[in-house]
Structures are given as structure tokens and as C-alpha cells.
C-alpha positions as CSV (number, residue, x, y, z in Angstrom):
1,M,-1.8,26.4,16.0
2,E,0.3,26.0,12.8
3,R,2.4,23.3,14.3
4,S,-0.6,21.1,15.3
5,T,-2.0,21.5,11.8
6,D,1.4,20.4,10.4
7,I,1.4,17.3,12.6
8,A,-2.2,16.4,11.7
9,V,-1.5,16.7,7.9
10,G,1.7,14.8,8.3
11,L,-0.1,11.9,10.1
12,V,-2.7,11.8,7.3
13,A,0.2,11.7,4.7
14,F,1.8,8.9,6.7
15,G,-1.5,7.1,6.8
16,L,-1.7,7.1,3.0
17,V,1.7,5.5,2.5
18,P,0.6,1.9,3.5
19,L,-2.4,2.2,1.2
20,I,-0.3,3.3,-1.7
21,A,2.3,0.6,-1.0
22,Y,-0.5,-2.0,-0.9
23,R,-1.6,-1.0,-4.3
24,V,1.9,-1.2,-5.7
25,I,2.6,-4.6,-4.2
26,R,-0.8,-5.9,-5.3
27,G,-0.2,-4.6,-8.8
28,L,3.2,-6.3,-9.0
29,R,1.8,-9.6,-7.7
30,Q,-1.5,-9.7,-9.6
31,G,-0.3,-7.8,-12.7
32,R,-3.2,-5.3,-12.7
33,L,-3.9,-1.9,-11.2
34,P,-7.3,-0.3,-10.5
35,V,-8.1,2.6,-12.8
36,Y,-11.4,4.3,-11.9
37,R,-14.0,1.5,-12.1
38,T,-11.9,-0.9,-14.1
39,Y,-8.5,-2.5,-14.1
40,L,-5.4,-2.0,-16.2
41,G,-3.6,-5.3,-16.8
42,R,0.1,-5.9,-17.5
43,E,-0.7,-8.2,-20.4
44,E,-3.1,-5.7,-22.0
45,S,-0.8,-2.7,-22.0
46,G,2.6,-3.2,-20.5
47,T,3.8,0.4,-21.0
48,R,0.8,2.0,-19.5
49,F,0.9,-0.5,-16.6
50,G,4.6,0.4,-15.9
51,A,3.9,4.1,-16.1
52,L,1.0,3.8,-13.7
53,L,2.9,1.7,-11.3
54,A,5.8,4.2,-11.4
55,L,3.4,7.0,-10.6
56,H,1.9,5.1,-7.7
57,A,5.4,4.5,-6.3
58,L,6.4,8.2,-6.7
59,S,3.2,9.3,-5.0
60,G,4.0,7.0,-2.1
61,L,7.5,8.4,-1.8
62,A,6.1,11.9,-2.0
63,M,3.6,11.2,0.8
64,A,6.4,9.7,3.0
65,L,8.6,12.7,2.4
66,L,5.8,15.1,3.0
67,G,4.7,13.4,6.2
68,A,8.3,13.3,7.5
69,D,8.8,16.9,6.8
70,L,5.6,18.1,8.5
71,I,6.0,15.9,11.6
72,F,9.7,16.1,12.2
73,G,10.3,19.6,10.8
74,L,13.1,18.6,8.4
75,G,12.9,21.9,6.5
76,L,12.3,20.4,3.1
77,R,9.5,22.9,2.5
78,D,12.0,25.8,2.9
79,A,14.6,24.1,0.7
80,L,12.2,23.9,-2.2
């Protein structure tokens, strides 16, 4: 039962990676990122925009690592 749960959660994590990547790419192209019901623009606040973009990229990387660990059993959970 635990292995099937790991695979299901890993697939959900992998499913989120393209959505996060889309936000990062769209943010780089358009110069704005969605924040709640509004947008944060690069021109308005460059530092905040850069920090938010970096957090989005890190969350995408974390989701990819989490999904790979759960699906393929890489043992990252035990290493941490």
C-alpha cells in the first residue's frame, strides 16, 4: 500500500512541475508574476520580482526531486 501511495504522490508532484515552469517562463517573458489576485511587475519592484521568481524556480526543482524520489525510489528521503 505504501509504494502505491508514493507513486501517486510522485505523479502529482511531477504534474505540478510543468505548471510551475510555465509560471517562471511567463514571468521572464512578460515581466510580471501573479501574487494572489494581483501581479508583481519587474518594473515596479525588481528585487521582489527576482526573489519571487527564484522561489518559483526552487519550488519547481523541489517538486521534480520529490517526484523522482517517490516514483523511482532514489533514497533521497533517507539521505536527508
